[in-house]
C-alpha positions in Angstrom: 10.5 -34.0 19.8 12.9 -36.4 18.3 15.6 -35.2 16.0 14.7 -37.9 13.7 11.2 -36.8 13.0 10.4 -34.8 9.9 7.6 -32.3 10.1 5.8 -31.4 6.7 6.7 -27.9 5.7 4.8 -25.6 3.3 5.9 -22.4 1.7 3.3 -19.8 0.5 4.0 -17.0 -1.8 6.7 -19.0 -3.4 8.4 -17.0 -6.2 9.9 -14.1 -4.2 13.3 -13.6 -2.7 12.1 -14.4 0.9 10.4 -17.6 -0.4 13.8 -18.6 -2.1 15.5 -18.2 1.2 12.9 -20.3 3.0 13.5 -23.0 0.5 17.2 -22.9 0.9 16.9 -23.1 4.7 14.4 -26.0 4.7 16.7 -27.9 2.2 19.3 -28.0 5.0 16.9 -28.4 8.0 17.2 -31.7 9.8 13.5 -31.7 10.9 11.5 -30.1 8.1 10.4 -31.8 5.0 9.1 -29.6 2.2 5.8 -30.8 0.9 4.6 -27.9 -1.2 5.4 -24.4 -2.5 2.3 -22.4 -3.4 2.0 -19.9 -6.3 -1.3 -19.2 -7.9 0.6 -17.4 -10.7 2.8 -20.4 -11.6 1.0 -23.7 -10.7 2.8 -26.7 -12.5 5.9 -24.6 -13.2 9.3 -26.0 -11.9 10.5 -24.1 -8.8 14.0 -24.4 -10.4 12.8 -21.9 -13.1 12.7 -19.1 -10.5 15.5 -20.5 -8.3 18.0 -22.2 -10.4 20.6 -22.2 -7.5 18.2 -24.6 -5.7 18.0 -27.1 -8.5 20.2 -29.6 -6.7 18.0 -29.6 -3.7 14.6 -29.5 -5.5 15.2 -30.9 -9.0 11.7 -32.1 -9.7 9.7 -29.7 -7.4 6.7 -27.9 -9.0 4.6 -25.0 -7.7 1.1 -26.0 -6.6 -2.1 -23.8 -6.5 -3.3 -22.3 -3.3 -6.3 -24.4 -3.4 -4.3 -27.6 -3.6 -1.9 -26.4 -1.0 -4.8 -25.5 1.4 -6.3 -29.1 0.9 -2.9 -30.6 1.6 -2.5 -28.7 4.8 -6.1 -29.7 5.9 -5.1 -33.4 5.3 -2.0 -33.3 7.6 -2.3 -33.7 11.4 0.3 -31.1 11.8 2.5 -28.9 9.5 4.8 -26.0 9.4 3.4 -23.2 7.2 5.7 -20.4 6.2 4.0 -17.5 4.5 6.0 -15.2 2.2 2.9 -13.8 0.5 2.8 -10.1 0.0 1.3 -7.6 2.4 -2.3 -7.2 1.9 -2.6 -10.7 0.4 -1.4 -12.9 3.3 -4.0 -12.2 5.8 -7.1 -13.6 3.8 -5.0 -16.4 2.3 -4.0 -17.6 5.7 -7.3 -17.2 7.1 -8.8 -19.4 4.4 -6.1 -22.0 5.0 -6.5 -22.1 8.7 -10.2 -22.3 8.4 -10.1 -25.2 6.1 -7.5 -26.9 8.3 -9.5 -26.3 11.5 -12.6 -27.8 9.8 -10.7 -31.1 9.3 -9.1 -31.2 12.7 -5.7 -30.3 11.3 -3.3 -28.2 13.5 -0.8 -26.4 11.4 1.6 -23.8 13.0 2.0 -20.6 10.9 4.6 -17.9 10.7 3.6 -15.0 8.5 6.5 -12.8 7.1 4.2 -10.2 5.7 2.9 -7.3 7.7 -0.5 -8.6 7.9 -0.3 -10.1 11.3 2.2 -7.7 13.0 -0.3 -5.4 14.6 -2.6 -6.2 17.5 -5.7 -4.6 16.0 -7.2 -4.3 12.5 -7.4 -0.5 13.1 -3.6 -0.2 13.7 -2.9 -2.1 10.6 -5.3 -0.2 8.5 -3.8 3.1 9.8 -0.4 2.2 8.3 -1.4 0.2 5.1 -4.5 2.3 4.1 -6.6 -0.7 3.3 -8.9 -2.9 5.5 -7.5 -6.0 7.1 -8.8 -9.1 5.2 -9.2 -11.2 8.4 -9.7 -9.1 11.6 -11.0 -12.0 13.6 -7.8 -13.9 13.0 -5.5 -11.4 14.4 -5.9 -12.7 17.9 -4.2 -15.9 16.9 -1.0 -14.3 16.0 1.8 -12.7 18.1 4.5 -10.5 16.6 8.0 -10.2 18.2 11.7 -10.7 17.7 12.4 -14.3 19.0 15.1 -13.1 21.4 12.7 -10.6 23.0 9.8 -12.9 23.9 10.4 -15.9 26.0 6.9 -17.3 26.1 4.5 -17.5 23.1 0.8 -17.6 24.1 -0.7 -17.9 20.5 -0.6 -20.6 18.0 0.9 -18.5 15.2 3.4 -15.7 14.8 3.8 -12.6 12.6 7.4 -12.0 12.0 8.6 -8.4 12.3 10.0 -6.5 9.2 13.7 -6.7 8.4 14.3 -3.0 9.4 12.2 -3.6 12.5 14.2 -6.6 13.5 17.5 -4.7 13.4 16.1 -1.6 15.2 14.5 -3.7 17.9 17.6 -5.7 18.6 19.5 -2.5 19.1 16.8 -0.4 21.0 15.0 -2.7 23.3 17.9 -3.4 25.7 18.5 0.5 26.0 14.8 0.9 27.0 14.2 -2.2 29.1 17.4 -1.6 31.2 16.4 2.0 31.7 19.6 3.3 30.1 18.1 6.0 28.0 15.6 8.7 27.6 12.7 7.3 25.5 13.5 9.2 22.3 15.6 7.3 19.8 17.1 8.5 16.5 17.7 5.8 14.0 19.5 5.8 10.6 19.3 2.6 8.7 20.6 1.4 5.3 19.3 -1.6 3.4 20.1 -3.6 0.4 18.0 -3.8 -2.7 16.5 -7.2 -2.1 14.5 -5.6 0.7 12.3 -4.2 -2.0 11.4 -7.5 -3.5 11.9 -9.2 -6.8 10.1 -6.7 -9.2 12.5 -3.9 -10.3 11.6 -0.3 -9.6 13.4 3.0 -10.2 14.7 2.8 -6.6 15.8 -0.8 -6.8 17.1 -1.2 -10.3 20.7 -2.0 -10.0 22.1 0.6 -12.5 20.2 3.3 -10.8 21.2 2.2 -7.2 24.8 1.0 -7.9 27.5 3.5 -6.3 24.8 5.6 -4.8 23.3 6.2 -1.4 20.0 8.1 -0.7 17.3 8.3 1.9 13.6 7.7 1.4 10.4 8.1 3.4 12.5 9.9 6.0 10.5 10.2 9.3 7.6 8.4 7.6 8.6 4.9 7.0 5.9 2.3 7.5 8.0 0.3 9.8 8.2 3.2 12.4 4.7 2.4 14.0 5.6 -1.3 14.0 8.8 -0.7 15.8 7.1 1.8 18.3 4.4 -0.9 19.2 6.9 -3.8 19.4 9.4 -2.0 21.5 6.7 -1.0 23.9 5.6 -4.6 24.2 9.2 -6.0 24.6 10.4 -3.3 27.1 7.4 -2.0 28.8 8.5 1.5 27.9 6.6 3.8 25.4 9.3 5.4 23.2 9.5 7.8 20.2 11.4 6.6 17.3 12.8 9.0 14.6 13.7 6.8 11.7 15.4 7.7 8.4 16.0 4.8 6.2 18.4 4.7 3.2 18.8 2.6 0.1 22.3 1.2 0.0 24.4 0.1 -3.2 24.5 -3.6 -2.3 21.9 -6.4 -2.6 21.7 -7.9 0.8 22.0 -6.7 4.4 20.8 -3.9 6.8 22.9 -1.7 8.9 21.2 0.4 11.6 22.6 3.0 14.0 20.4 4.0 16.9 21.4 7.1 19.0 19.8 8.2 22.2 20.5 10.3 25.3 21.6 8.3 28.5 19.8 8.9 31.8 23.3 9.2 33.3 26.8 9.3 31.8 27.9 5.9 30.6 31.3 4.5 29.5 31.5 2.4 26.4 32.7 -0.7 28.3 29.5 -0.4 30.5 27.1 -0.2 27.6 28.8 -3.1 25.7 28.8 -5.3 28.9 25.0 -4.4 29.4 24.2 -5.6 25.8 26.4 -8.7 26.3 24.4 -9.6 29.5 21.0 -8.8 27.9 21.7 -11.3 24.9 23.8 -13.8 27.0 21.5 -16.6 26.2 20.7 -15.5 22.6 22.6 -17.8 20.2 22.1 -15.6 17.1 22.9 -12.3 18.6 26.6 -11.5 19.0 27.8 -8.4 20.8 31.4 -7.1 20.7 33.6 -4.1 20.8 34.3 -4.2 17.1 32.0 -2.3 14.8 29.7 -4.7 13.0 29.9 -5.3 9.2 27.3 -6.4 6.9 29.5 -9.0 5.2 30.0 -10.8 8.4 26.2 -11.8 8.7 24.9 -11.7 5.1 23.2 -15.1 4.3 23.2 -16.0 7.9 20.8 -15.8 10.8 23.1 -13.9 13.0 22.9 -10.4 14.2 26.0 -8.5 15.2 25.9 -5.5 17.6 28.2 -3.0 19.2 27.8 0.1 21.1 29.6 3.2 22.1 29.0 5.9 24.7 30.3 9.4 25.1 29.0 11.2 28.3 25.2 11.2 27.9 25.1 10.0 24.2 24.8 6.5 23.3 25.0 4.9 19.9 24.2 1.2 19.0 25.0 -0.3 15.7 23.4 -3.5 14.5 23.8 -5.5 11.3 21.5 -8.3 10.0 20.7 -10.0 6.6 17.4 -8.6 5.6 16.4 -11.9 3.8 17.5 -14.3 6.6 17.4 -12.9 10.2 15.0 -10.2 9.0 12.7 -12.6 7.3 13.1 -16.3 6.3 15.7 -17.2 9.1 13.8 -15.5 11.7 10.6 -17.2 10.6 12.4 -20.6 10.7 13.7 -19.7 14.2 10.2 -19.1 15.3 8.9 -22.3 13.8 11.6 -24.3 15.5 10.3 -22.9 18.9 6.7 -23.5 18.0 7.3 -27.2 17.0 9.5 -27.9 20.0 12.7 -28.2 18.2 16.1 -26.7 18.9 15.7 -23.0 18.2 19.0 -23.2 16.1 18.0 -26.2 14.0 18.8 -25.6 10.4 20.1 -22.1 11.1 23.7 -22.4 12.2 25.6 -22.0 9.0 28.0 -19.0 9.1 28.0 -16.1 6.7 30.0 -16.8 3.5 32.1 -13.7 4.3 33.0 -12.8 0.6 29.7 -12.0 -1.0 
C-alpha cells in the first residue's frame, strides 16, 4: 500500500484515556485520516472539551453518535475502526457496526481494545466477566495476541490483550516457548492510575494513591485467565500463572517481574541472549542488561526488558506504557499490519523521558 494513501479511521468510545491516546497517535500517523470519534453520551460536543491537549490537531472535531458513526463506516469501502468502548459494551456495539457494514459491502478492519473479543469462546469470557457475551457468533472473526507473538493473522479483526497481559506475555512467552523454565510462573506487577480509567474511585483518586503502594485482587486478577490462555496459544505450553498486581503512585506505566524455576542452571548472560534472539526482529521490544525503567517507555510504544538468572531461578523484568503499548499503541500496531502498512507507522516517537 502506498505511503501516500490515507485510510479513513474511526474511534469508538471516544472520551476515555485510551481514546485520547488513539487520537494523539492518529494525529501523527502518515497513513490514517480521522473521520469520526463516536460517543453516544457527548454527540455534538467538541472533542477538545475532553482532550484540550489535542486542540491543535483537532480544533473543530465534534463527537458523533454511534448511529451516525455506523452509517459512516458502512458507506466507506474500507476503514480502520479502533474501539476504546468499555468491557461489556464493545461486543454488541461492534457486532452492530460490522453487520451494517457487511450489508453494504463495506470491509472495515477492527481492533477492539476492550476484553470483549480476547477470549476464543463466549463461555470463557462469561466465566471471567460474569455476564453473557453480547455477540457470541462474532467471536470467530477476532484473534487476540501480542503483535510480536503472532506472525500470521488468520481473522479480519483483532482483540488487543490487556495492558498487564501485554507486559506479562512479553516477559513470559520466550521462557515457555524456548523451554527454559518449569511451567509455573510468579508475577508481580505495578500499574499507574490511568489503567483504571477516567472516572475516579477510592483506589485511583490521586490523594489516596499518592506516595502509596498496595496490592489488589492478589491471585485473582481478571487478566490471569487471559494471560494463561494467550501464553498457551503463543508458546504451545500450558502454564500456571500466579499474579499479584499492585497500584503504583504514578499515572502511567506498568512494571512486571516474572520469576520461575529454570529447567537447568542458567547464567544471566545466557538468559539475556535468549531474549535478544527471540525479539531480534521486533522493533518495539528492546532487551538489555540494564534494569528497565518506566520513564524510558512512558508515552511510547516500546517495551523494555531485562533478565537475571541465579542457578535455577530466573527473573524477567518488563516495562510498558499501559495506555500506548498496552492499549492504543498496540492497537495501532495491529491495524498497521492489517492494512498492509509498515508495522511501525506513526509509532516510532521515543518516550519523553521526564514525565
